[in-house]
NUBAKE-434106 format. One record per residue (C-alpha): residue number from 1; residue in three letters; x, y, z. Coordinates in Angstrom, 3 decimals, m for minus. Layout:
% NUBAKE-434106
ATOM | NUM | ALA | X | Y | Z
...
***
This chain:
% NUBAKE-434106
ATOM | 1 | MET | 113.742 | 59.737 | 106.442
ATOM | 2 | GLU | 110.729 | 61.346 | 105.010
ATOM | 3 | SER | 107.625 | 59.015 | 103.399
ATOM | 4 | PRO | 107.473 | 59.294 | 99.319
ATOM | 5 | VAL | 104.250 | 61.160 | 99.650
ATOM | 6 | CYS | 106.353 | 64.170 | 101.679
ATOM | 7 | GLN | 109.404 | 63.523 | 99.278
ATOM | 8 | GLU | 106.716 | 64.325 | 96.248
ATOM | 9 | GLY | 104.507 | 66.618 | 98.358
ATOM | 10 | ARG | 101.241 | 68.043 | 98.672
ATOM | 11 | THR | 98.496 | 68.870 | 96.701
ATOM | 12 | PHE | 96.721 | 71.989 | 97.358
ATOM | 13 | VAL | 93.292 | 71.019 | 97.965
ATOM | 14 | GLU | 94.572 | 68.266 | 99.869
ATOM | 15 | VAL | 95.498 | 70.635 | 102.512
ATOM | 16 | ILE | 93.018 | 73.407 | 102.550
ATOM | 17 | ASN | 90.637 | 70.086 | 103.160
ATOM | 18 | GLU | 93.108 | 69.287 | 105.973
ATOM | 19 | LYS | 93.134 | 72.155 | 107.581
ATOM | 20 | TYR | 90.288 | 74.018 | 106.961
ATOM | 21 | SER | 87.408 | 70.971 | 107.454
ATOM | 22 | PRO | 85.118 | 71.364 | 109.894
ATOM | 23 | GLU | 86.096 | 68.550 | 111.944
ATOM | 24 | ASN | 88.930 | 70.408 | 112.594
ATOM | 25 | PHE | 87.010 | 72.486 | 114.804
ATOM | 26 | PRO | 85.126 | 71.138 | 116.701
ATOM | 27 | CYS | 84.315 | 73.200 | 119.384
ATOM | 28 | ARG | 84.009 | 76.228 | 116.578
ATOM | 29 | ARG | 80.588 | 78.686 | 117.781
ATOM | 30 | GLY | 80.955 | 80.837 | 115.674
ATOM | 31 | LEU | 82.525 | 82.529 | 112.456
ATOM | 32 | GLY | 85.810 | 84.552 | 112.821
ATOM | 33 | MET | 86.240 | 87.477 | 111.178
ATOM | 34 | GLY | 86.088 | 87.451 | 107.119
ATOM | 35 | VAL | 86.209 | 83.573 | 107.385
ATOM | 36 | VAL | 82.882 | 82.011 | 105.224
ATOM | 37 | VAL | 81.845 | 78.279 | 105.314
ATOM | 38 | VAL | 82.015 | 77.429 | 101.908
ATOM | 39 | VAL | 78.568 | 74.977 | 100.288
ATOM | 40 | PRO | 79.592 | 74.401 | 96.929
ATOM | 41 | THR | 76.250 | 74.321 | 94.897
ATOM | 42 | ALA | 78.003 | 71.515 | 92.301
ATOM | 43 | CYS | 80.033 | 69.831 | 94.441
ATOM | 44 | PRO | 82.746 | 67.331 | 91.353
ATOM | 45 | GLN | 81.216 | 63.811 | 91.304
ATOM | 46 | GLY | 83.532 | 61.699 | 93.588
ATOM | 47 | SER | 84.932 | 64.565 | 95.598
ATOM | 48 | PRO | 86.828 | 63.630 | 98.857
ATOM | 49 | MET | 86.101 | 67.248 | 99.912
ATOM | 50 | LYS | 83.475 | 67.400 | 102.494
ATOM | 51 | ASP | 80.228 | 69.054 | 102.320
ATOM | 52 | ARG | 81.670 | 72.491 | 103.267
ATOM | 53 | LEU | 84.767 | 73.944 | 104.942
ATOM | 54 | ASN | 85.304 | 76.778 | 107.102
ATOM | 55 | LEU | 87.856 | 78.730 | 104.507
ATOM | 56 | PRO | 89.128 | 82.085 | 105.190
ATOM | 57 | SER | 88.619 | 85.159 | 102.491
ATOM | 58 | VAL | 92.638 | 85.388 | 103.780
ATOM | 59 | LEU | 94.087 | 81.371 | 103.258
ATOM | 60 | VAL | 97.544 | 80.847 | 104.746
ATOM | 61 | LEU | 99.169 | 77.809 | 103.426
ATOM | 62 | ASN | 103.166 | 78.469 | 104.281
ATOM | 63 | GLY | 104.811 | 75.467 | 104.746
ATOM | 64 | CYS | 102.617 | 72.932 | 104.072
ATOM | 65 | GLY | 104.568 | 70.806 | 101.539
ATOM | 66 | ILE | 102.459 | 71.822 | 98.677
ATOM | 67 | SER | 104.320 | 71.056 | 94.972
ATOM | 68 | LYS | 101.209 | 70.756 | 92.866
ATOM | 69 | ALA | 97.133 | 72.317 | 93.026
ATOM | 70 | GLY | 94.961 | 69.114 | 92.617
ATOM | 71 | ASP | 91.413 | 69.474 | 91.026
ATOM | 72 | GLN | 90.743 | 72.505 | 90.121
ATOM | 73 | SER | 87.254 | 72.062 | 89.672
ATOM | 74 | GLU | 87.287 | 71.511 | 93.448
ATOM | 75 | ILE | 89.719 | 74.758 | 93.947
ATOM | 76 | ALA | 87.129 | 76.944 | 91.682
ATOM | 77 | ALA | 84.339 | 75.245 | 93.956
ATOM | 78 | PHE | 85.564 | 76.571 | 97.105
ATOM | 79 | CYS | 87.582 | 79.520 | 96.823
ATOM | 80 | ALA | 85.486 | 81.946 | 94.211
ATOM | 81 | HIS | 85.721 | 84.294 | 97.967
ATOM | 82 | VAL | 89.554 | 83.855 | 99.045
ATOM | 83 | MET | 91.491 | 87.708 | 97.948
ATOM | 84 | GLU | 94.470 | 86.609 | 99.512
ATOM | 85 | LEU | 97.185 | 83.770 | 99.393
ATOM | 86 | ASP | 99.921 | 82.958 | 101.168
ATOM | 87 | LEU | 101.832 | 80.116 | 99.873
ATOM | 88 | SER | 105.455 | 80.614 | 100.996
ATOM | 89 | HIS | 108.090 | 78.297 | 101.407
ATOM | 90 | ASN | 106.220 | 75.087 | 100.206
ATOM | 91 | LYS | 107.708 | 72.934 | 97.438
ATOM | 92 | LEU | 106.052 | 74.706 | 94.266
ATOM | 93 | GLN | 108.316 | 74.656 | 91.549
ATOM | 94 | ASP | 106.032 | 74.107 | 88.399
ATOM | 95 | TRP | 104.575 | 77.609 | 87.125
ATOM | 96 | HIS | 101.898 | 75.358 | 85.077
ATOM | 97 | GLU | 100.535 | 73.978 | 88.201
ATOM | 98 | ILE | 100.632 | 77.121 | 90.199
ATOM | 99 | GLY | 98.830 | 78.677 | 87.367
ATOM | 100 | LYS | 96.019 | 76.307 | 88.089
ATOM | 101 | ILE | 95.835 | 77.396 | 91.453
ATOM | 102 | VAL | 95.606 | 81.351 | 90.705
ATOM | 103 | SER | 93.295 | 80.417 | 87.515
ATOM | 104 | ASN | 90.538 | 78.917 | 89.956
ATOM | 105 | ILE | 91.075 | 81.979 | 92.497
ATOM | 106 | PRO | 88.482 | 84.524 | 90.337
ATOM | 107 | ASN | 88.660 | 87.644 | 93.780
ATOM | 108 | LEU | 92.357 | 86.828 | 94.151
ATOM | 109 | ASP | 94.577 | 90.237 | 95.298
ATOM | 110 | PHE | 97.480 | 88.941 | 97.159
ATOM | 111 | LEU | 100.099 | 86.027 | 95.929
ATOM | 112 | ASN | 103.203 | 85.102 | 98.191
ATOM | 113 | LEU | 104.967 | 82.669 | 96.708
ATOM | 114 | SER | 107.906 | 83.771 | 98.260
ATOM | 115 | TYR | 110.639 | 80.682 | 99.808
ATOM | 116 | ASN | 109.124 | 78.381 | 96.728
ATOM | 117 | PRO | 112.070 | 76.689 | 94.917
ATOM | 118 | LEU | 111.048 | 78.681 | 91.054
ATOM | 119 | GLY | 114.581 | 79.645 | 89.604
ATOM | 120 | GLY | 115.027 | 78.177 | 86.428
ATOM | 121 | MET | 111.866 | 77.206 | 86.202
ATOM | 122 | THR | 109.693 | 78.566 | 82.591
ATOM | 123 | LEU | 107.140 | 80.286 | 82.980
ATOM | 124 | GLU | 104.976 | 80.248 | 79.687
ATOM | 125 | PRO | 102.638 | 83.508 | 78.231
ATOM | 126 | GLN | 99.812 | 81.504 | 78.809
ATOM | 127 | CYS | 100.480 | 80.441 | 81.716
ATOM | 128 | ALA | 101.111 | 84.092 | 82.852
ATOM | 129 | GLU | 97.210 | 85.001 | 81.680
ATOM | 130 | ALA | 96.220 | 83.521 | 85.162
ATOM | 131 | PHE | 97.835 | 85.967 | 86.753
ATOM | 132 | SER | 96.148 | 88.992 | 85.133
ATOM | 133 | ARG | 93.666 | 90.246 | 88.289
ATOM | 134 | VAL | 96.584 | 89.971 | 90.822
ATOM | 135 | ARG | 97.389 | 93.307 | 92.551
ATOM | 136 | ARG | 100.215 | 92.515 | 95.003
ATOM | 137 | LEU | 102.793 | 89.816 | 94.210
ATOM | 138 | VAL | 105.553 | 88.820 | 96.280
ATOM | 139 | LEU | 108.596 | 86.626 | 94.700
ATOM | 140 | ASN | 110.918 | 87.002 | 97.611
ATOM | 141 | ASN | 113.377 | 84.262 | 97.376
ATOM | 142 | THR | 112.545 | 82.518 | 94.638
ATOM | 143 | GLN | 115.563 | 83.121 | 92.621
ATOM | 144 | VAL | 112.633 | 83.575 | 90.054
ATOM | 145 | CYS | 114.837 | 84.525 | 87.474
ATOM | 146 | TRP | 114.075 | 88.834 | 85.943
ATOM | 147 | ASP | 112.833 | 87.548 | 82.668
ATOM | 148 | THR | 109.892 | 86.025 | 84.058
ATOM | 149 | VAL | 109.261 | 88.770 | 86.003
ATOM | 150 | MET | 109.052 | 90.928 | 83.206
ATOM | 151 | LEU | 107.025 | 88.459 | 81.408
ATOM | 152 | LEU | 104.467 | 88.879 | 84.919
ATOM | 153 | THR | 104.050 | 92.472 | 84.815
ATOM | 154 | ARG | 103.438 | 92.712 | 81.397
ATOM | 155 | GLU | 100.454 | 90.207 | 81.852
ATOM | 156 | ILE | 99.509 | 91.949 | 84.525
ATOM | 157 | PRO | 98.523 | 95.163 | 83.840
ATOM | 158 | GLU | 97.398 | 96.332 | 87.450
ATOM | 159 | LEU | 100.124 | 95.129 | 89.831
ATOM | 160 | GLU | 100.412 | 97.229 | 92.288
ATOM | 161 | GLU | 103.053 | 96.421 | 94.465
ATOM | 162 | LEU | 105.922 | 93.777 | 93.798
ATOM | 163 | PHE | 108.422 | 92.232 | 95.897
ATOM | 164 | VAL | 111.963 | 90.562 | 94.882
ATOM | 165 | CYS | 113.877 | 90.814 | 97.304
ATOM | 166 | LEU | 116.945 | 88.524 | 98.192
ATOM | 167 | ASN | 116.799 | 87.031 | 94.293
ATOM | 168 | GLU | 121.035 | 87.666 | 93.436
ATOM | 169 | TYR | 120.099 | 90.278 | 90.775
ATOM | 170 | SER | 122.992 | 91.797 | 89.655
ATOM | 171 | GLY | 121.632 | 94.165 | 86.722
ATOM | 172 | VAL | 117.650 | 93.526 | 85.430
ATOM | 173 | ARG | 116.301 | 94.314 | 81.758
ATOM | 174 | ALA | 114.181 | 97.036 | 80.906
ATOM | 175 | SER | 110.758 | 95.409 | 79.285
ATOM | 176 | SER | 109.360 | 97.276 | 76.168
ATOM | 177 | VAL | 105.985 | 97.561 | 77.772
ATOM | 178 | ALA | 104.748 | 99.530 | 81.113
ATOM | 179 | CYS | 103.961 | 98.362 | 83.911
ATOM | 180 | PRO | 101.785 | 101.678 | 84.590
ATOM | 181 | ASN | 100.427 | 100.660 | 87.965
ATOM | 182 | LEU | 102.626 | 99.549 | 89.837
ATOM | 183 | ARG | 103.427 | 101.666 | 92.928
ATOM | 184 | LEU | 105.393 | 99.526 | 94.803
ATOM | 185 | LEU | 109.065 | 97.571 | 94.263
ATOM | 186 | HIS | 110.215 | 96.295 | 97.523
ATOM | 187 | ILE | 113.866 | 94.968 | 96.081
ATOM | 188 | THR | 115.962 | 95.188 | 99.036
ATOM | 189 | ASP | 119.041 | 92.064 | 99.502
ATOM | 190 | ASN | 120.410 | 92.165 | 95.960
ATOM | 191 | SER | 123.341 | 93.396 | 94.258
ATOM | 192 | LEU | 122.680 | 95.616 | 92.813
ATOM | 193 | HIS | 125.159 | 97.855 | 92.619
ATOM | 194 | ASP | 125.321 | 100.225 | 89.090
ATOM | 195 | TRP | 122.433 | 102.720 | 89.036
ATOM | 196 | ALA | 122.366 | 102.078 | 85.388
ATOM | 197 | GLU | 120.798 | 99.107 | 86.445
ATOM | 198 | VAL | 118.163 | 101.638 | 88.518
ATOM | 199 | ARG | 117.798 | 103.588 | 85.872
ATOM | 200 | LYS | 115.614 | 101.347 | 84.136
ATOM | 201 | PHE | 112.953 | 100.984 | 86.815
ATOM | 202 | GLY | 111.825 | 104.477 | 85.801
ATOM | 203 | SER | 111.080 | 103.321 | 82.285
ATOM | 204 | MET | 109.068 | 100.034 | 83.349
ATOM | 205 | PHE | 107.227 | 101.806 | 86.366
ATOM | 206 | PRO | 106.706 | 105.292 | 85.573
ATOM | 207 | GLY | 103.661 | 105.513 | 88.143
ATOM | 208 | LEU | 106.369 | 104.206 | 91.281
ATOM | 209 | ASP | 105.451 | 105.729 | 94.415
ATOM | 210 | THR | 107.656 | 104.287 | 96.993
ATOM | 211 | LEU | 111.026 | 102.199 | 96.046
ATOM | 212 | VAL | 112.524 | 99.816 | 98.857
ATOM | 213 | MET | 116.318 | 99.558 | 98.193
ATOM | 214 | ALA | 118.138 | 98.423 | 101.327
ATOM | 215 | ASN | 121.259 | 96.100 | 101.574
ATOM | 216 | ASN | 122.171 | 96.656 | 97.588
ATOM | 217 | ASN | 125.722 | 98.748 | 98.183
ATOM | 218 | LEU | 124.297 | 101.015 | 95.241
ATOM | 219 | ALA | 127.444 | 103.101 | 94.721
ATOM | 220 | SER | 126.554 | 106.462 | 93.494
ATOM | 221 | ILE | 122.952 | 107.966 | 91.786
ATOM | 222 | GLN | 124.757 | 109.075 | 88.771
ATOM | 223 | ASP | 121.484 | 110.452 | 86.592
ATOM | 224 | SER | 121.032 | 114.773 | 85.478
ATOM | 225 | LYS | 118.252 | 116.704 | 87.182
ATOM | 226 | ASP | 116.221 | 116.287 | 84.139
ATOM | 227 | ILE | 116.681 | 112.661 | 83.939
ATOM | 228 | LEU | 115.624 | 112.190 | 87.305
ATOM | 229 | GLN | 112.468 | 114.055 | 86.717
ATOM | 230 | ARG | 111.499 | 113.121 | 84.119
ATOM | 231 | LEU | 111.836 | 109.101 | 85.115
ATOM | 232 | PHE | 110.835 | 109.199 | 87.902
ATOM | 233 | PRO | 108.269 | 111.873 | 88.518
ATOM | 234 | ASN | 105.854 | 110.097 | 90.949
ATOM | 235 | LEU | 108.741 | 108.327 | 92.893
ATOM | 236 | ARG | 107.431 | 109.630 | 96.957
ATOM | 237 | SER | 109.811 | 107.471 | 99.292
ATOM | 238 | ILE | 112.596 | 105.652 | 99.027
ATOM | 239 | ASN | 114.308 | 103.153 | 100.923
ATOM | 240 | LEU | 118.705 | 103.690 | 100.440
ATOM | 241 | HIS | 120.033 | 101.846 | 103.916
ATOM | 242 | ASN | 123.016 | 100.181 | 103.835
ATOM | 243 | SER | 123.564 | 100.876 | 100.282
ATOM | 244 | GLY | 127.204 | 102.583 | 98.833
ATOM | 245 | LEU | 126.589 | 105.724 | 98.771
ATOM | 246 | ASN | 129.703 | 107.779 | 99.987
ATOM | 247 | ARG | 129.332 | 111.712 | 98.144
ATOM | 248 | TRP | 127.209 | 114.607 | 99.771
ATOM | 249 | GLU | 126.660 | 114.727 | 96.095
ATOM | 250 | ASP | 124.680 | 112.062 | 95.661
ATOM | 251 | ILE | 122.846 | 113.116 | 99.151
ATOM | 252 | GLU | 122.237 | 116.452 | 97.151
ATOM | 253 | LYS | 121.132 | 115.022 | 93.775
ATOM | 254 | LEU | 117.921 | 113.253 | 95.619
ATOM | 255 | ASN | 116.046 | 116.782 | 95.548
ATOM | 256 | PHE | 115.668 | 116.301 | 92.246
ATOM | 257 | PHE | 112.910 | 113.494 | 92.208
ATOM | 258 | PRO | 110.079 | 115.857 | 92.324
ATOM | 259 | LYS | 107.893 | 114.112 | 94.733
ATOM | 260 | LEU | 110.161 | 113.018 | 97.034
ATOM | 261 | GLU | 109.147 | 113.653 | 100.512
ATOM | 262 | GLU | 110.312 | 110.741 | 102.766
ATOM | 263 | VAL | 113.990 | 109.207 | 102.709
ATOM | 264 | ARG | 115.733 | 106.410 | 104.365
ATOM | 265 | LEU | 119.691 | 106.315 | 104.432
ATOM | 266 | GLN | 121.105 | 104.212 | 107.523
ATOM | 267 | GLY | 124.336 | 102.719 | 107.123
ATOM | 268 | ILE | 125.879 | 104.523 | 104.699
ATOM | 269 | PRO | 130.299 | 104.965 | 104.476
ATOM | 270 | LEU | 129.739 | 109.105 | 103.784
ATOM | 271 | LEU | 127.702 | 109.208 | 107.318
ATOM | 272 | GLN | 130.504 | 106.503 | 109.467
ATOM | 273 | THR | 132.299 | 109.397 | 110.856
ATOM | 274 | TYR | 129.413 | 111.880 | 111.547
ATOM | 275 | THR | 127.950 | 112.123 | 115.359
ATOM | 276 | THR | 124.107 | 110.833 | 115.577
ATOM | 277 | GLU | 123.131 | 114.270 | 115.865
ATOM | 278 | GLU | 125.179 | 115.501 | 113.216
ATOM | 279 | ARG | 124.091 | 113.048 | 111.188
ATOM | 280 | ARG | 120.251 | 114.000 | 111.147
ATOM | 281 | SER | 120.992 | 117.894 | 111.196
ATOM | 282 | LEU | 123.092 | 117.134 | 108.399
ATOM | 283 | MET | 120.546 | 115.647 | 106.590
ATOM | 284 | ILE | 117.948 | 117.633 | 107.025
ATOM | 285 | ALA | 119.330 | 120.705 | 106.011
ATOM | 286 | GLN | 120.950 | 119.200 | 102.612
ATOM | 287 | LEU | 117.006 | 117.701 | 102.121
ATOM | 288 | PRO | 114.354 | 120.718 | 102.597
ATOM | 289 | SER | 111.622 | 119.059 | 100.996
ATOM | 290 | ILE | 111.467 | 116.010 | 103.069
ATOM | 291 | SER | 109.538 | 115.420 | 105.986
ATOM | 292 | LEU | 110.021 | 112.363 | 107.072
ATOM | 293 | LEU | 113.576 | 110.865 | 107.118
ATOM | 294 | ASN | 114.376 | 107.492 | 108.325
ATOM | 295 | GLY | 110.850 | 107.468 | 109.842
ATOM | 296 | SER | 110.648 | 109.980 | 112.077
ATOM | 297 | VAL | 109.121 | 113.697 | 111.063
ATOM | 298 | VAL | 110.618 | 116.828 | 110.616
ATOM | 299 | THR | 109.118 | 119.322 | 112.460
ATOM | 300 | GLU | 109.303 | 122.704 | 111.081
ATOM | 301 | SER | 111.333 | 123.891 | 113.775
ATOM | 302 | GLU | 113.428 | 120.880 | 114.026
ATOM | 303 | ARG | 114.565 | 121.716 | 110.088
ATOM | 304 | GLU | 115.017 | 125.760 | 111.710
ATOM | 305 | ASP | 117.601 | 124.180 | 113.314
ATOM | 306 | ALA | 119.313 | 121.551 | 111.215
ATOM | 307 | GLU | 119.553 | 124.212 | 108.685
ATOM | 308 | ARG | 121.409 | 127.289 | 110.837
ATOM | 309 | PHE | 123.541 | 123.934 | 112.526
ATOM | 310 | PHE | 124.612 | 123.719 | 108.939
ATOM | 311 | ILE | 125.245 | 127.416 | 108.121
ATOM | 312 | ARG | 128.275 | 126.781 | 111.348
ATOM | 313 | TYR | 129.448 | 123.280 | 110.917
ATOM | 314 | TYR | 130.910 | 125.031 | 107.107
ATOM | 315 | LEU | 131.722 | 127.903 | 108.761
ATOM | 316 | HIS | 135.332 | 127.768 | 108.949
ATOM | 317 | CYS | 135.264 | 125.651 | 105.575
ATOM | 318 | PRO | 137.222 | 127.092 | 102.558
ATOM | 319 | GLU | 135.566 | 129.048 | 100.120
ATOM | 320 | GLU | 135.849 | 126.373 | 97.088
ATOM | 321 | GLU | 135.073 | 123.636 | 99.653
ATOM | 322 | LEU | 131.588 | 124.770 | 100.602
ATOM | 323 | PRO | 128.519 | 122.821 | 99.607
ATOM | 324 | HIS | 126.183 | 124.824 | 97.288
ATOM | 325 | ARG | 123.250 | 124.551 | 100.277
ATOM | 326 | TYR | 125.375 | 126.249 | 102.178
ATOM | 327 | HIS | 125.061 | 129.021 | 100.442
ATOM | 328 | CYS | 121.363 | 128.327 | 99.329
ATOM | 329 | LEU | 120.939 | 128.447 | 103.812
ATOM | 330 | VAL | 123.368 | 132.276 | 104.552
ATOM | 331 | ASN | 120.873 | 133.685 | 102.003
ATOM | 332 | LYS | 118.422 | 132.516 | 104.016
ATOM | 333 | TYR | 119.750 | 133.396 | 107.669
ATOM | 334 | GLY | 122.923 | 135.434 | 107.167
ATOM | 335 | LYS | 126.244 | 134.278 | 107.740
ATOM | 336 | LEU | 125.766 | 133.223 | 111.726
ATOM | 337 | GLU | 128.180 | 133.738 | 114.217
ATOM | 338 | PRO | 129.596 | 130.698 | 116.258
ATOM | 339 | LEU | 127.240 | 129.850 | 119.636
ATOM | 340 | ALA | 128.369 | 131.132 | 122.504
ATOM | 341 | GLU | 129.742 | 128.084 | 124.341
ATOM | 342 | ILE | 128.119 | 128.420 | 128.092
ATOM | 343 | ASP | 129.289 | 125.843 | 131.031
ATOM | 344 | LEU | 126.111 | 125.680 | 133.097
ATOM | 345 | ARG | 127.987 | 123.349 | 135.266
ATOM | 346 | PRO | 127.285 | 124.268 | 139.246
ATOM | 347 | ARG | 130.324 | 126.550 | 140.873
ATOM | 348 | CYS | 132.610 | 123.957 | 142.607
ATOM | 349 | HIS | 134.468 | 127.105 | 144.688
ATOM | 350 | ALA | 134.451 | 130.626 | 145.516
ATOM | 351 | GLN | 137.329 | 133.918 | 146.104
ATOM | 352 | ILE | 135.383 | 135.494 | 149.261
ATOM | 353 | GLU | 136.912 | 137.521 | 152.040
ATOM | 354 | VAL | 136.429 | 137.114 | 156.018
ATOM | 355 | HIS | 135.214 | 139.865 | 158.339
ATOM | 356 | CYS | 136.311 | 139.169 | 162.032
ATOM | 357 | GLU | 136.115 | 141.980 | 164.643
ATOM | 358 | GLU | 139.100 | 143.878 | 163.257
ATOM | 359 | LYS | 140.897 | 140.716 | 161.025
ATOM | 360 | VAL | 140.075 | 140.127 | 157.025
ATOM | 361 | GLU | 141.325 | 137.162 | 155.432
ATOM | 362 | GLN | 140.796 | 136.282 | 151.679
ATOM | 363 | LEU | 140.099 | 132.659 | 151.811
ATOM | 364 | ASN | 139.061 | 130.073 | 148.666
ATOM | 365 | ILE | 135.723 | 128.295 | 150.141
ATOM | 366 | ARG | 134.913 | 124.787 | 148.416
ATOM | 367 | LEU | 130.701 | 125.576 | 147.654
ATOM | 368 | ASP | 129.265 | 121.774 | 147.854
ATOM | 369 | GLN | 130.995 | 121.817 | 151.838
ATOM | 370 | THR | 127.561 | 123.214 | 154.865
ATOM | 371 | VAL | 127.350 | 125.362 | 156.920
ATOM | 372 | ALA | 128.833 | 123.158 | 159.384
ATOM | 373 | GLU | 131.897 | 122.009 | 157.614
ATOM | 374 | LEU | 132.804 | 125.876 | 156.766
ATOM | 375 | LYS | 132.357 | 126.913 | 160.351
ATOM | 376 | LYS | 135.366 | 124.090 | 160.975
ATOM | 377 | GLN | 137.583 | 125.761 | 158.137
ATOM | 378 | LEU | 136.884 | 129.065 | 159.500
ATOM | 379 | THR | 138.423 | 127.867 | 163.400
ATOM | 380 | SER | 142.007 | 127.872 | 161.967
ATOM | 381 | VAL | 141.455 | 131.432 | 160.522
ATOM | 382 | VAL | 139.210 | 133.773 | 163.459
ATOM | 383 | GLN | 140.216 | 131.616 | 166.193
ATOM | 384 | LEU | 137.428 | 130.709 | 167.135
ATOM | 385 | SER | 135.885 | 127.445 | 168.110
ATOM | 386 | THR | 132.267 | 126.576 | 165.775
ATOM | 387 | SER | 130.113 | 126.467 | 168.573
ATOM | 388 | SER | 131.136 | 129.965 | 169.510
ATOM | 389 | MET | 130.796 | 131.433 | 166.354
ATOM | 390 | ARG | 127.582 | 132.463 | 163.971
ATOM | 391 | LEU | 128.058 | 133.070 | 160.483
ATOM | 392 | TYR | 126.404 | 136.180 | 158.210
ATOM | 393 | TYR | 126.976 | 135.648 | 154.309
ATOM | 394 | ILE | 126.992 | 139.418 | 152.301
ATOM | 395 | ASP | 125.938 | 139.259 | 148.988
ATOM | 396 | LYS | 127.771 | 142.057 | 147.556
ATOM | 397 | SER | 125.141 | 142.704 | 144.513
ATOM | 398 | SER | 122.322 | 142.804 | 146.671
ATOM | 399 | ALA | 121.193 | 145.725 | 148.183
ATOM | 400 | PHE | 119.452 | 143.641 | 151.206
ATOM | 401 | GLY | 121.644 | 143.277 | 154.801
ATOM | 402 | PRO | 123.554 | 140.053 | 155.686
ATOM | 403 | ASP | 122.343 | 136.864 | 156.023
ATOM | 404 | GLU | 122.435 | 134.849 | 158.794
ATOM | 405 | LEU | 123.742 | 130.746 | 157.770
ATOM | 406 | LYS | 121.548 | 129.488 | 160.280
ATOM | 407 | TYR | 121.499 | 125.807 | 159.207
ATOM | 408 | ASN | 123.912 | 123.505 | 160.177
ATOM | 409 | THR | 123.214 | 120.833 | 157.127
ATOM | 410 | ARG | 122.448 | 123.345 | 154.803
ATOM | 411 | ALA | 125.065 | 123.015 | 150.913
ATOM | 412 | LEU | 126.837 | 126.603 | 150.712
ATOM | 413 | HIS | 125.843 | 126.546 | 146.915
ATOM | 414 | SER | 122.676 | 126.825 | 147.370
ATOM | 415 | TYR | 122.873 | 130.642 | 148.946
ATOM | 416 | ASN | 124.086 | 131.918 | 145.528
ATOM | 417 | ILE | 128.054 | 132.759 | 146.925
ATOM | 418 | GLN | 130.234 | 134.353 | 144.318
ATOM | 419 | ASP | 134.276 | 135.923 | 143.806
ATOM | 420 | GLY | 134.152 | 138.775 | 145.983
ATOM | 421 | ASP | 131.040 | 137.666 | 148.372
ATOM | 422 | GLU | 131.872 | 138.466 | 151.938
ATOM | 423 | ILE | 131.573 | 135.875 | 155.492
ATOM | 424 | LEU | 131.064 | 137.972 | 158.605
ATOM | 425 | VAL | 132.464 | 135.860 | 161.620
ATOM | 426 | VAL | 130.828 | 136.791 | 164.942
ATOM | 427 | PRO | 131.787 | 135.653 | 168.553
ATOM | 428 | LYS | 128.994 | 134.416 | 170.732
ATOM | 429 | THR | 128.420 | 136.216 | 174.108
ATOM | 430 | LYS | 127.837 | 134.301 | 176.891
***
């Protein structure tokens, strides 16, 4: 059974004092990268903190049972240089307590609050102002409501990266105030099925560069070219892994994002029936501006091969069913003929003529056998023992003379024997 202290949680101040006190580093022989020995110039009177702490600029306090801030003057005294703070997997459920921590770390750039129980908790605008200096904010699996997310984006005008995965969003409400500097929105593993919800991100985040929406089961991309160009003028990368896209028309619409160069699209219903090679080739051919597909660089030679493959793939498709891209590529390469099917497997048999003195017989021989095995096959044809015959190979297409088959262990296919060639059997003289 947990003690009352564990049930109530601990303070931020208690945890950093315990984790980073010099008493916990008895063998320390120097500072690690990013570690600062903090000596506060004005330590609060009666403070339980030590005179100095081995405090890094990247502070990782995940899973420490933190539920409250503690003495704010001590946070300010010891955390002035901290730039990144990981408070994931704690017991923080009061925005006011989080605000006390953040407001006393003036250089904070990155804040991770993932897996704290913030669902249903109200964030007051005055408290949200404490987050104004944060540039990267992670709220994965906090169940924080979308209205709170919008309040934070309004109060953090310089916010550049926002992570709101696993929060069960099925819809979002557009904000009246844009967050112009947001470059990355990571909103995977939610329930955004309707493109009407995704469309709102364009007006809320006009500078959006990367949109990661994997595992949302998005059904389709519904907007026209003009709307997509206007709403997402700066979008460079989009991740739609495991979405519900099942029409090539949706893939074609990705071309309407004017700056898009990276696409991640695996696990969608549309591609289920294709082979791995067909999936990649057809996708590359449909997306002429993409330089990265599913994390792999698209080279110029791969693109040309894919586009030629695309033409041949639809070669026998009815005219009314041909995709628009087909006509564009035919204008570029012409209407290509199907590739010739060439069997590169080694030949197994050959039909030859066997000559022995005045006797000539047609014989079908296996080319995977050795010279010794051929001699055994010929004993019944020429009525000679294997030790009494010498074999010569006559290549009908060669100007050179007969080639004696001297080596009993050599395979016949190594002589490149063809249909119509001759084997001359000469009895050995005693």
